[in-house]
Backbone and ligand atoms as CSV (ligand in chain L), in Angstrom:
chain,resi,resn,atom,element,x,y,z
A,1,MET,N,N,24.391,-0.091,-9.531
A,1,MET,CA,C,24.462,1.637,-9.606
A,1,MET,C,C,24.751,1.940,-8.124
A,2,LYS,N,N,25.887,2.607,-7.876
A,2,LYS,CA,C,25.973,3.268,-6.522
A,2,LYS,C,C,25.480,4.621,-6.464
A,3,ARG,N,N,24.516,4.824,-5.476
A,3,ARG,CA,C,23.727,5.975,-5.296
A,3,ARG,C,C,24.569,6.855,-4.655
A,4,LEU,N,N,24.346,8.244,-4.858
A,4,LEU,CA,C,24.983,9.115,-4.153
A,4,LEU,C,C,24.644,9.452,-2.678
A,5,SER,N,N,25.242,9.577,-1.575
A,5,SER,CA,C,24.730,9.626,-0.451
A,5,SER,C,C,23.686,10.899,0.026
A,6,HIS,N,N,23.824,12.104,-0.685
A,6,HIS,CA,C,22.943,13.178,-0.417
A,6,HIS,C,C,21.728,13.104,-1.152
A,7,GLU,N,N,21.648,12.032,-2.156
A,7,GLU,CA,C,20.356,11.922,-2.706
A,7,GLU,C,C,19.332,11.372,-1.840
A,8,PRO,N,N,17.824,11.827,-1.777
A,8,PRO,CA,C,17.046,11.355,-0.967
A,8,PRO,C,C,16.662,9.915,-1.348
A,9,THR,N,N,16.347,8.921,-0.327
A,9,THR,CA,C,15.721,7.741,-0.715
A,9,THR,C,C,14.226,7.592,-0.846
A,10,ILE,N,N,13.890,7.512,-1.928
A,10,ILE,CA,C,12.238,7.500,-2.262
A,10,ILE,C,C,11.851,6.082,-2.234
A,11,ALA,N,N,10.974,5.795,-1.410
A,11,ALA,CA,C,10.323,4.285,-1.576
A,11,ALA,C,C,8.861,4.321,-2.124
A,12,VAL,N,N,8.480,3.498,-2.668
A,12,VAL,CA,C,7.069,3.234,-3.206
A,12,VAL,C,C,6.478,2.147,-2.316
A,13,CYS,N,N,5.476,2.424,-1.886
A,13,CYS,CA,C,4.508,1.384,-1.300
A,13,CYS,C,C,3.271,1.153,-2.211
A,14,PRO,N,N,3.560,0.007,-2.906
A,14,PRO,CA,C,2.422,-0.264,-4.268
A,14,PRO,C,C,1.303,-1.074,-3.510
A,15,GLY,N,N,0.037,-0.991,-4.058
A,15,GLY,CA,C,-0.863,-2.068,-3.783
A,15,GLY,C,C,-2.083,-1.555,-4.391
A,16,SER,N,N,-3.412,-2.353,-4.081
A,16,SER,CA,C,-4.688,-2.045,-4.706
A,16,SER,C,C,-5.413,-1.051,-3.621
A,17,PHE,N,N,-5.191,-1.167,-2.321
A,17,PHE,CA,C,-5.645,-0.505,-1.169
A,17,PHE,C,C,-7.079,-0.328,-1.272
A,18,ASP,N,N,-7.920,-1.483,-1.456
A,18,ASP,CA,C,-9.372,-1.301,-1.809
A,18,ASP,C,C,-10.189,-1.883,-0.520
A,19,PRO,N,N,-10.240,-1.254,0.536
A,19,PRO,CA,C,-9.662,0.016,0.886
A,19,PRO,C,C,-8.499,-0.187,1.748
A,20,VAL,N,N,-7.979,1.052,1.948
A,20,VAL,CA,C,-6.701,1.206,3.198
A,20,VAL,C,C,-7.104,0.833,4.449
A,21,THR,N,N,-6.438,-0.221,5.132
A,21,THR,CA,C,-6.723,-0.607,6.348
A,21,THR,C,C,-5.368,-0.214,7.586
A,22,TYR,N,N,-5.958,-0.539,8.745
A,22,TYR,CA,C,-4.838,-0.069,9.655
A,22,TYR,C,C,-3.445,-0.957,9.421
A,23,GLY,N,N,-3.601,-1.976,8.778
A,23,GLY,CA,C,-2.391,-2.742,8.402
A,23,GLY,C,C,-1.363,-2.247,7.581
A,24,HIS,N,N,-2.104,-1.603,6.448
A,24,HIS,CA,C,-1.268,-0.809,5.298
A,24,HIS,C,C,-0.818,0.332,6.068
A,25,LEU,N,N,-1.540,0.990,6.738
A,25,LEU,CA,C,-1.178,2.411,7.543
A,25,LEU,C,C,0.044,2.071,8.306
A,26,ASP,N,N,-0.004,1.143,9.105
A,26,ASP,CA,C,1.126,0.523,9.803
A,26,ASP,C,C,2.368,0.353,9.351
A,27,ILE,N,N,2.396,0.074,7.913
A,27,ILE,CA,C,3.615,-0.259,7.193
A,27,ILE,C,C,3.979,1.071,6.531
A,28,ILE,N,N,3.004,1.788,6.131
A,28,ILE,CA,C,3.319,3.305,5.506
A,28,ILE,C,C,3.992,4.006,6.663
A,29,HIS,N,N,3.297,4.105,7.748
A,29,HIS,CA,C,3.889,4.939,8.951
A,29,HIS,C,C,5.357,4.624,9.311
A,30,ARG,N,N,5.555,3.282,9.437
A,30,ARG,CA,C,6.948,2.650,9.621
A,30,ARG,C,C,7.747,3.076,8.523
A,31,ALA,N,N,7.544,2.767,7.255
A,31,ALA,CA,C,8.537,3.281,6.184
A,31,ALA,C,C,8.704,4.652,6.187
A,32,SER,N,N,7.793,5.185,6.499
A,32,SER,CA,C,7.933,6.994,6.408
A,32,SER,C,C,9.119,7.229,7.606
A,33,GLU,N,N,9.376,6.573,8.431
A,33,GLU,CA,C,10.352,6.715,9.428
A,33,GLU,C,C,11.755,6.218,9.039
A,34,VAL,N,N,11.751,5.439,7.998
A,34,VAL,CA,C,12.963,4.851,7.381
A,34,VAL,C,C,13.457,5.576,6.163
A,35,PHE,N,N,12.573,5.853,5.532
A,35,PHE,CA,C,12.962,6.630,4.042
A,35,PHE,C,C,12.533,7.923,4.115
A,36,ASP,N,N,13.415,8.729,3.112
A,36,ASP,CA,C,13.047,10.048,3.231
A,36,ASP,C,C,11.673,10.708,2.650
A,37,LYS,N,N,11.226,9.819,1.641
A,37,LYS,CA,C,9.879,10.043,1.149
A,37,LYS,C,C,9.186,8.692,0.802
A,38,VAL,N,N,7.960,8.543,0.982
A,38,VAL,CA,C,7.217,7.330,0.560
A,38,VAL,C,C,6.111,7.662,-0.317
A,39,ILE,N,N,6.149,7.055,-1.453
A,39,ILE,CA,C,5.009,7.518,-2.356
A,39,ILE,C,C,4.038,6.140,-2.024
A,40,VAL,N,N,2.667,6.238,-1.908
A,40,VAL,CA,C,1.785,5.112,-1.638
A,40,VAL,C,C,1.181,5.230,-3.185
A,41,ALA,N,N,1.635,4.083,-3.899
A,41,ALA,CA,C,1.063,4.150,-5.264
A,41,ALA,C,C,-0.079,3.230,-5.515
A,42,VAL,N,N,-1.240,3.614,-5.892
A,42,VAL,CA,C,-2.526,2.676,-5.905
A,42,VAL,C,C,-2.428,2.231,-7.477
A,43,LEU,N,N,-2.506,0.911,-7.649
A,43,LEU,CA,C,-2.653,0.366,-8.824
A,43,LEU,C,C,-4.252,0.470,-9.397
A,44,LYS,N,N,-4.145,1.252,-10.831
A,44,LYS,CA,C,-5.374,1.113,-11.530
A,44,LYS,C,C,-5.635,-0.103,-12.262
A,45,ASN,N,N,-6.107,-1.008,-11.434
A,45,ASN,CA,C,-6.175,-2.579,-11.875
A,45,ASN,C,C,-7.389,-2.953,-12.812
A,46,ALA,N,N,-7.296,-2.978,-13.945
A,46,ALA,CA,C,-8.395,-3.300,-14.809
A,46,ALA,C,C,-8.923,-4.699,-14.730
A,47,SER,N,N,-7.983,-5.647,-14.150
A,47,SER,CA,C,-8.431,-6.977,-14.086
A,47,SER,C,C,-9.060,-7.331,-12.809
A,48,LYS,N,N,-9.104,-6.568,-11.868
A,48,LYS,CA,C,-9.894,-6.779,-10.616
A,48,LYS,C,C,-11.062,-6.034,-10.930
A,49,SER,N,N,-12.273,-6.271,-10.008
A,49,SER,CA,C,-13.379,-5.368,-9.933
A,49,SER,C,C,-13.089,-4.727,-8.476
A,50,PRO,N,N,-12.625,-3.702,-8.250
A,50,PRO,CA,C,-12.536,-3.003,-6.923
A,50,PRO,C,C,-13.872,-2.478,-6.394
A,51,LEU,N,N,-14.051,-2.366,-5.152
A,51,LEU,CA,C,-15.437,-1.816,-4.516
A,51,LEU,C,C,-15.238,-0.219,-4.774
A,52,PHE,N,N,-14.144,0.155,-4.439
A,52,PHE,CA,C,-13.739,1.649,-4.544
A,52,PHE,C,C,-13.153,2.052,-5.780
A,53,SER,N,N,-13.442,3.150,-6.406
A,53,SER,CA,C,-12.757,3.523,-7.552
A,53,SER,C,C,-11.494,4.140,-7.157
A,54,ILE,N,N,-10.528,4.385,-8.165
A,54,ILE,CA,C,-9.281,4.704,-8.081
A,54,ILE,C,C,-9.338,5.923,-7.264
A,55,GLN,N,N,-10.122,7.025,-7.572
A,55,GLN,CA,C,-10.080,8.345,-6.969
A,55,GLN,C,C,-10.580,8.256,-5.573
A,56,GLU,N,N,-11.556,7.325,-5.324
A,56,GLU,CA,C,-11.969,7.017,-3.821
A,56,GLU,C,C,-10.746,6.590,-2.879
A,57,ARG,N,N,-10.336,5.487,-3.453
A,57,ARG,CA,C,-9.061,4.786,-2.686
A,57,ARG,C,C,-8.059,5.913,-2.411
A,58,MET,N,N,-7.584,6.732,-3.438
A,58,MET,CA,C,-6.787,7.752,-3.294
A,58,MET,C,C,-7.184,8.753,-2.331
A,59,ASP,N,N,-8.303,9.127,-2.498
A,59,ASP,CA,C,-8.861,10.220,-1.613
A,59,ASP,C,C,-8.769,9.686,0.054
A,60,LEU,N,N,-9.157,8.415,-0.075
A,60,LEU,CA,C,-9.081,7.773,1.605
A,60,LEU,C,C,-7.599,7.891,2.124
A,61,LEU,N,N,-6.695,7.400,1.264
A,61,LEU,CA,C,-5.357,7.308,1.495
A,61,LEU,C,C,-4.855,8.647,1.881
A,62,VAL,N,N,-5.229,9.683,1.002
A,62,VAL,CA,C,-4.782,11.126,1.259
A,62,VAL,C,C,-5.306,11.521,2.774
A,63,GLU,N,N,-6.608,11.086,2.902
A,63,GLU,CA,C,-7.095,11.542,4.374
A,63,GLU,C,C,-6.252,10.907,5.540
A,64,VAL,N,N,-6.045,9.556,5.387
A,64,VAL,CA,C,-5.519,8.870,6.518
A,64,VAL,C,C,-4.122,9.003,6.760
A,65,THR,N,N,-3.381,9.685,5.606
A,65,THR,CA,C,-2.034,9.801,5.679
A,65,THR,C,C,-1.624,11.237,5.932
A,66,LYS,N,N,-2.527,12.400,6.164
A,66,LYS,CA,C,-2.447,13.623,6.152
A,66,LYS,C,C,-1.618,14.168,7.271
A,67,ASP,N,N,-1.302,13.448,8.225
A,67,ASP,CA,C,-0.489,13.844,9.454
A,67,ASP,C,C,1.022,13.356,9.147
A,68,ILE,N,N,1.167,12.488,8.024
A,68,ILE,CA,C,2.766,11.968,7.757
A,68,ILE,C,C,3.155,12.996,6.555
A,69,PRO,N,N,4.118,13.853,6.882
A,69,PRO,CA,C,4.303,14.939,6.076
A,69,PRO,C,C,5.171,14.363,4.961
A,70,ASN,N,N,6.103,13.300,5.031
A,70,ASN,CA,C,6.850,12.748,3.970
A,70,ASN,C,C,6.073,11.504,2.860
A,71,VAL,N,N,4.635,11.647,3.268
A,71,VAL,CA,C,3.937,10.607,2.351
A,71,VAL,C,C,3.306,11.316,1.320
A,72,GLU,N,N,3.321,10.837,0.155
A,72,GLU,CA,C,2.756,11.231,-0.973
A,72,GLU,C,C,1.823,10.177,-1.467
A,73,VAL,N,N,0.441,10.515,-2.249
A,73,VAL,CA,C,-0.465,9.396,-2.677
A,73,VAL,C,C,-0.594,9.696,-4.173
A,74,ASP,N,N,-0.362,8.528,-4.969
A,74,ASP,CA,C,-0.565,8.663,-6.457
A,74,ASP,C,C,-1.163,7.470,-6.839
A,75,GLY,N,N,-1.456,7.369,-8.176
A,75,GLY,CA,C,-2.025,6.377,-8.817
A,75,GLY,C,C,-0.917,5.841,-10.015
A,76,PHE,N,N,-1.132,4.628,-10.415
A,76,PHE,CA,C,-0.295,4.249,-11.493
A,76,PHE,C,C,-0.815,3.084,-12.401
A,77,GLU,N,N,-0.648,3.012,-13.760
A,77,GLU,CA,C,-1.262,2.002,-14.508
A,77,GLU,C,C,0.031,1.579,-15.518
A,78,ASP,N,N,0.908,0.973,-14.956
A,78,ASP,CA,C,2.277,0.695,-15.624
A,78,ASP,C,C,2.883,-0.438,-14.997
A,79,LEU,N,N,3.859,-1.098,-15.615
A,79,LEU,CA,C,4.711,-2.020,-14.663
A,79,LEU,C,C,5.508,-1.131,-13.607
A,80,LEU,N,N,5.192,-1.866,-12.452
A,80,LEU,CA,C,5.769,-0.984,-11.304
A,80,LEU,C,C,7.192,-0.333,-11.223
A,81,VAL,N,N,8.168,-1.269,-11.989
A,81,VAL,CA,C,9.548,-0.639,-11.940
A,81,VAL,C,C,9.692,0.527,-13.019
A,82,ASN,N,N,8.713,0.605,-13.849
A,82,ASN,CA,C,8.780,1.730,-14.804
A,82,ASN,C,C,8.321,2.787,-14.085
A,83,TYR,N,N,7.056,2.614,-13.378
A,83,TYR,CA,C,6.598,3.740,-12.465
A,83,TYR,C,C,7.635,4.096,-11.630
A,84,ILE,N,N,8.497,3.425,-10.756
A,84,ILE,CA,C,9.464,3.871,-9.957
A,84,ILE,C,C,10.551,4.492,-10.566
A,85,GLN,N,N,10.880,4.230,-11.612
A,85,GLN,CA,C,12.061,4.785,-12.366
A,85,GLN,C,C,11.654,6.253,-12.708
A,86,LYS,N,N,10.200,6.276,-13.139
A,86,LYS,CA,C,9.789,7.811,-13.478
A,86,LYS,C,C,9.682,8.528,-12.336
A,87,LYS,N,N,9.521,7.864,-11.322
A,87,LYS,CA,C,9.432,8.807,-9.880
A,87,LYS,C,C,10.849,8.902,-9.147
A,88,ASN,N,N,11.923,8.608,-9.944
A,88,ASN,CA,C,13.125,8.699,-9.419
A,88,ASN,C,C,13.346,7.948,-8.135
A,89,ALA,N,N,12.539,6.970,-7.817
A,89,ALA,CA,C,12.577,5.905,-6.547
A,89,ALA,C,C,13.457,4.707,-6.882
A,90,HIS,N,N,13.952,4.305,-5.659
A,90,HIS,CA,C,14.700,2.909,-5.820
A,90,HIS,C,C,14.465,1.896,-5.070
A,91,VAL,N,N,13.341,1.941,-4.358
A,91,VAL,CA,C,12.942,0.994,-3.396
A,91,VAL,C,C,11.387,0.707,-3.266
A,92,ILE,N,N,11.040,-0.698,-3.070
A,92,ILE,CA,C,9.524,-0.942,-3.067
A,92,ILE,C,C,9.416,-1.504,-1.571
A,93,VAL,N,N,8.385,-1.078,-0.890
A,93,VAL,CA,C,8.368,-1.349,0.449
A,93,VAL,C,C,7.038,-2.294,0.505
A,94,LYS,N,N,7.117,-3.474,1.029
A,94,LYS,CA,C,5.794,-4.396,1.234
A,94,LYS,C,C,5.742,-4.908,2.439
A,95,GLY,N,N,4.694,-4.951,2.939
A,95,GLY,CA,C,4.449,-5.661,4.258
A,95,GLY,C,C,4.270,-7.333,4.168
A,96,LEU,N,N,4.676,-7.866,4.985
A,96,LEU,CA,C,4.478,-9.334,5.111
A,96,LEU,C,C,3.748,-9.807,6.453
A,97,ARG,N,N,2.575,-10.410,6.163
A,97,ARG,CA,C,1.619,-10.730,7.254
A,97,ARG,C,C,1.942,-12.053,7.920
A,98,ALA,N,N,2.239,-13.047,6.908
A,98,ALA,CA,C,2.475,-14.374,7.499
A,98,ALA,C,C,2.966,-15.285,6.280
A,99,VAL,N,N,3.610,-16.422,6.678
A,99,VAL,CA,C,4.551,-17.289,5.657
A,99,VAL,C,C,3.469,-17.340,4.362
A,100,SER,N,N,2.136,-17.379,4.584
A,100,SER,CA,C,1.359,-17.617,3.141
A,100,SER,C,C,1.401,-16.241,2.296
A,101,ASP,N,N,1.958,-15.144,2.776
A,101,ASP,CA,C,2.463,-14.028,1.748
A,101,ASP,C,C,3.557,-14.252,1.220
A,102,PHE,N,N,4.341,-15.059,1.813
A,102,PHE,CA,C,5.914,-15.172,1.287
A,102,PHE,C,C,6.130,-15.628,-0.119
A,103,GLU,N,N,5.411,-16.321,-0.622
A,103,GLU,CA,C,5.610,-17.147,-2.042
A,103,GLU,C,C,5.386,-16.215,-2.873
A,104,TYR,N,N,4.148,-15.395,-2.709
A,104,TYR,CA,C,3.631,-14.563,-3.970
A,104,TYR,C,C,4.598,-13.181,-3.659
A,105,GLU,N,N,4.895,-12.844,-2.510
A,105,GLU,CA,C,5.936,-11.756,-2.572
A,105,GLU,C,C,7.173,-11.961,-3.031
A,106,LEU,N,N,7.838,-13.304,-2.909
A,106,LEU,CA,C,9.197,-13.680,-3.514
A,106,LEU,C,C,8.939,-13.576,-4.956
A,107,GLN,N,N,8.053,-13.993,-5.490
A,107,GLN,CA,C,7.626,-14.173,-6.845
A,107,GLN,C,C,7.716,-12.426,-7.424
A,108,MET,N,N,7.001,-11.705,-6.722
A,108,MET,CA,C,7.074,-10.343,-7.239
A,108,MET,C,C,8.300,-9.558,-7.218
A,109,ALA,N,N,8.970,-9.870,-6.077
A,109,ALA,CA,C,10.258,-9.280,-5.810
A,109,ALA,C,C,11.366,-9.771,-6.846
A,110,SER,N,N,11.348,-11.062,-6.937
A,110,SER,CA,C,12.249,-11.605,-8.088
A,110,SER,C,C,12.012,-11.109,-9.428
A,111,VAL,N,N,10.769,-11.014,-9.698
A,111,VAL,CA,C,10.168,-10.450,-11.238
A,111,VAL,C,C,10.831,-9.155,-11.317
A,112,ASN,N,N,10.317,-8.310,-10.232
A,112,ASN,CA,C,10.945,-6.933,-10.133
A,112,ASN,C,C,12.436,-6.747,-10.528
A,113,ARG,N,N,13.013,-7.770,-9.677
A,113,ARG,CA,C,14.542,-7.499,-9.717
A,113,ARG,C,C,15.118,-7.910,-11.163
A,114,LYS,N,N,14.390,-8.847,-11.814
A,114,LYS,CA,C,14.781,-9.245,-13.000
A,114,LYS,C,C,14.530,-8.281,-14.045
A,115,LEU,N,N,13.394,-7.490,-13.805
A,115,LEU,CA,C,13.046,-6.260,-14.714
A,115,LEU,C,C,14.127,-5.116,-14.607
A,116,SER,N,N,14.545,-4.931,-13.429
A,116,SER,CA,C,15.262,-3.915,-13.124
A,116,SER,C,C,16.214,-4.045,-11.847
A,117,ASP,N,N,17.802,-4.353,-12.118
A,117,ASP,CA,C,18.308,-4.540,-10.897
A,117,ASP,C,C,18.552,-3.333,-10.253
A,118,LYS,N,N,18.086,-2.112,-10.475
A,118,LYS,CA,C,18.483,-0.804,-9.804
A,118,LYS,C,C,17.384,-0.814,-8.549
A,119,ILE,N,N,16.519,-1.672,-8.553
A,119,ILE,CA,C,15.414,-1.313,-7.532
A,119,ILE,C,C,15.426,-2.623,-6.478
A,120,GLU,N,N,15.575,-2.193,-5.249
A,120,GLU,CA,C,15.596,-2.945,-4.149
A,120,GLU,C,C,13.971,-3.029,-3.563
A,121,THR,N,N,13.603,-4.508,-2.873
A,121,THR,CA,C,12.345,-4.649,-2.393
A,121,THR,C,C,12.820,-4.758,-1.074
A,122,PHE,N,N,12.105,-4.138,-0.031
A,122,PHE,CA,C,12.188,-4.188,1.212
A,122,PHE,C,C,10.982,-4.602,2.066
A,123,PHE,N,N,11.204,-5.756,2.853
A,123,PHE,CA,C,9.816,-6.208,3.457
A,123,PHE,C,C,9.929,-5.713,4.884
A,124,MET,N,N,8.622,-5.533,5.295
A,124,MET,CA,C,8.502,-5.361,6.825
A,124,MET,C,C,7.365,-6.298,7.389
A,125,MET,N,N,7.737,-6.783,8.434
A,125,MET,CA,C,6.760,-7.633,9.146
A,125,MET,C,C,5.644,-6.864,9.682
A,126,SER,N,N,4.540,-7.253,9.130
A,126,SER,CA,C,3.310,-6.458,9.772
A,126,SER,C,C,3.325,-6.649,11.468
A,127,SER,N,N,3.064,-5.554,12.090
A,127,SER,CA,C,2.603,-5.654,13.393
A,127,SER,C,C,1.593,-6.894,13.590
A,128,THR,N,N,1.915,-7.526,14.861
A,128,THR,CA,C,1.365,-8.852,14.823
A,128,THR,C,C,-0.305,-8.676,15.202
A,129,GLN,N,N,-0.535,-7.461,15.658
A,129,GLN,CA,C,-2.191,-7.300,15.649
A,129,GLN,C,C,-2.969,-7.072,14.366
A,130,TYR,N,N,-2.214,-6.947,13.298
A,130,TYR,CA,C,-2.651,-6.715,12.029
A,130,TYR,C,C,-2.297,-8.123,11.210
A,131,SER,N,N,-1.751,-8.995,11.727
A,131,SER,CA,C,-1.042,-10.045,10.809
A,131,SER,C,C,-2.385,-11.026,10.115
A,132,TYR,N,N,-3.666,-10.765,10.469
A,132,TYR,CA,C,-4.713,-11.511,10.039
A,132,TYR,C,C,-5.551,-10.466,8.899
A,133,LEU,N,N,-5.211,-9.289,9.012
A,133,LEU,CA,C,-6.025,-8.101,8.403
A,133,LEU,C,C,-5.719,-7.988,6.917
A,134,SER,N,N,-6.970,-7.724,6.214
A,134,SER,CA,C,-6.778,-7.473,4.661
A,134,SER,C,C,-8.071,-6.803,4.366
A,135,SER,N,N,-8.030,-6.014,3.046
A,135,SER,CA,C,-8.873,-5.237,2.692
A,135,SER,C,C,-10.076,-6.220,2.492
A,136,SER,N,N,-9.816,-7.345,1.960
A,136,SER,CA,C,-10.923,-8.459,1.436
A,136,SER,C,C,-11.851,-8.729,2.944
A,137,ILE,N,N,-10.973,-9.081,3.852
A,137,ILE,CA,C,-11.630,-9.486,5.218
A,137,ILE,C,C,-12.482,-8.173,5.682
A,138,VAL,N,N,-12.069,-7.071,5.647
A,138,VAL,CA,C,-12.756,-6.030,6.171
A,138,VAL,C,C,-13.939,-5.642,5.320
A,139,LYS,N,N,-14.031,-5.843,4.033
A,139,LYS,CA,C,-15.074,-5.927,3.070
A,139,LYS,C,C,-16.260,-6.868,3.502
A,140,GLN,N,N,-15.573,-7.885,3.835
A,140,GLN,CA,C,-16.439,-8.917,4.129
A,140,GLN,C,C,-17.461,-8.790,5.359
A,141,ILE,N,N,-16.597,-8.508,6.187
A,141,ILE,CA,C,-17.226,-8.011,7.793
A,141,ILE,C,C,-18.318,-6.962,7.496
A,142,SER,N,N,-17.717,-5.839,6.786
A,142,SER,CA,C,-18.589,-4.644,6.743
A,142,SER,C,C,-19.758,-4.953,5.760
A,143,MET,N,N,-19.784,-5.831,4.985
A,143,MET,CA,C,-20.987,-6.068,4.112
A,143,MET,C,C,-21.952,-6.663,4.786
A,144,PHE,N,N,-21.694,-7.345,6.021
A,144,PHE,CA,C,-22.814,-7.948,6.748
A,144,PHE,C,C,-22.817,-7.331,8.230
A,145,GLY,N,N,-22.536,-5.878,8.118
A,145,GLY,CA,C,-22.707,-4.967,9.255
A,145,GLY,C,C,-21.864,-5.278,10.536
A,146,GLY,N,N,-20.821,-6.115,10.356
A,146,GLY,CA,C,-20.047,-6.393,11.507
A,146,GLY,C,C,-19.142,-5.216,12.003
A,147,PRO,N,N,-18.398,-5.314,13.219
A,147,PRO,CA,C,-17.694,-4.155,13.443
A,147,PRO,C,C,-16.322,-4.131,12.922
A,148,ILE,N,N,-15.935,-2.945,12.255
A,148,ILE,CA,C,-14.590,-2.701,11.820
A,148,ILE,C,C,-13.831,-1.676,12.345
A,149,SER,N,N,-14.258,-0.989,13.486
A,149,SER,CA,C,-13.600,0.188,13.807
A,149,SER,C,C,-12.242,-0.227,14.320
A,150,ASP,N,N,-11.910,-1.409,14.668
A,150,ASP,CA,C,-10.387,-1.698,15.113
A,150,ASP,C,C,-9.576,-1.909,13.938
A,151,LEU,N,N,-10.035,-2.016,12.805
A,151,LEU,CA,C,-9.462,-2.657,11.463
A,151,LEU,C,C,-9.142,-1.485,10.525
A,152,VAL,N,N,-10.068,-0.315,10.308
A,152,VAL,CA,C,-9.772,0.581,9.505
A,152,VAL,C,C,-9.954,1.973,10.226
A,153,PRO,N,N,-9.321,2.989,9.699
A,153,PRO,CA,C,-9.466,4.296,10.219
A,153,PRO,C,C,-11.299,4.806,10.076
A,154,GLU,N,N,-11.510,5.750,10.875
A,154,GLU,CA,C,-12.917,6.303,10.741
A,154,GLU,C,C,-13.271,6.664,9.188
A,155,ALA,N,N,-12.582,7.491,8.516
A,155,ALA,CA,C,-12.842,7.831,7.263
A,155,ALA,C,C,-13.247,6.528,6.122
A,156,VAL,N,N,-12.530,5.473,6.460
A,156,VAL,CA,C,-12.727,4.259,5.677
A,156,VAL,C,C,-14.012,3.478,6.203
A,157,GLU,N,N,-14.105,3.598,7.420
A,157,GLU,CA,C,-15.369,2.919,7.847
A,157,GLU,C,C,-16.513,3.564,7.529
A,158,THR,N,N,-16.496,4.957,7.530
A,158,THR,CA,C,-17.796,5.619,6.949
A,158,THR,C,C,-17.852,5.437,5.552
A,159,ALA,N,N,-17.043,5.228,4.720
A,159,ALA,CA,C,-17.011,5.085,3.255
A,159,ALA,C,C,-17.463,3.759,2.931
A,160,LEU,N,N,-17.175,2.835,3.844
A,160,LEU,CA,C,-17.776,1.211,3.609
A,160,LEU,C,C,-19.246,1.270,4.049
A,161,ARG,N,N,-19.581,1.865,5.027
A,161,ARG,CA,C,-21.154,1.974,5.471
A,161,ARG,C,C,-21.789,2.446,4.264
A,162,LYS,N,N,-21.415,3.718,3.789
A,162,LYS,CA,C,-21.969,4.223,2.586
A,162,LYS,C,C,-22.186,3.151,1.402
A,163,LYS,N,N,-21.095,2.543,1.212
A,163,LYS,CA,C,-21.069,1.537,-0.045
A,163,LYS,C,C,-22.235,0.649,0.288
A,164,PHE,N,N,-22.206,-0.117,1.635
A,164,PHE,CA,C,-23.006,-1.148,1.807
A,164,PHE,C,C,-24.543,-0.803,2.150
A,165,ASN,N,N,-24.636,0.440,2.649
A,165,ASN,CA,C,-25.923,0.672,3.160
A,165,ASN,C,C,-26.601,1.605,2.214
A,166,GLY,N,N,-26.038,2.263,1.165
A,166,GLY,CA,C,-26.460,3.260,0.285
A,166,GLY,C,C,-26.428,4.482,0.751
L,1,PNS,O1,O,-2.410,-4.957,-2.987
L,1,PNS,P1,P,-2.070,-5.860,-4.082
L,1,PNS,O2,O,-3.101,-6.083,-5.205
L,1,PNS,O3,O,-1.573,-7.152,-3.726
L,1,PNS,O4,O,-0.734,-5.227,-4.933
L,1,PNS,C1,C,-0.368,-5.714,-6.082
L,1,PNS,C2,C,0.857,-4.831,-6.923
L,1,PNS,C3,C,0.018,-3.480,-7.168
L,1,PNS,C4,C,1.936,-4.412,-6.022
L,1,PNS,C5,C,1.191,-5.657,-8.140
L,1,PNS,O5,O,0.096,-6.107,-8.828
L,1,PNS,C6,C,1.968,-4.694,-9.025
L,1,PNS,O6,O,3.038,-4.375,-8.775
L,1,PNS,N1,N,1.404,-4.363,-10.222
L,1,PNS,C7,C,1.839,-3.619,-11.257
L,1,PNS,C8,C,2.166,-4.501,-12.527
L,1,PNS,C9,C,3.696,-4.927,-12.501
L,1,PNS,O7,O,4.620,-4.405,-12.428
L,1,PNS,N2,N,3.701,-6.520,-12.444
L,1,PNS,C10,C,4.982,-7.057,-12.694
L,1,PNS,C11,C,5.525,-7.409,-11.041
L,1,PNS,S1,S,4.710,-8.723,-10.411
């Protein structure tokens, strides 16, 4: 389907965001400069046991993206392609940190394309200073009281400290 040039291009940046890191924020920020609107979509994933509730993850995302006017935060519990169609979006944006991400992301992009050929997946290479960063790494460091201020925004650091120190 050829899209009309005056239609805004809405991109969806999906993920677990448990919690959001500077690596995610880097991709969200760069995507917001390319696309008219970016919806950061948090998966309400019943099969994982997240540290933060869906509401907590969304609240943190709202806080750390508050200065980017064309970014919206939402939650979804659906096939990603169905959610994207409901939102009138056409693009999935994902960050690639290393070759190790490639196989899984290729699989997801291929499945999503099989499910809907109207949706394109765009990959952005993570900035090199965040190429090792993941939510799991941040949680591990924080659990043992290690330094995370270079890895996550202050609001996330505070929320992690509360989780682990009560
Ligand atoms: O941050 P994550 O956990 O790597 O994000 C994975 C996510 C949310 C992008 C992926 O699990 C997803 O899109 N889930 C929705 C269900 C779906 O559409 N699955 C089929 C495509 S693989």
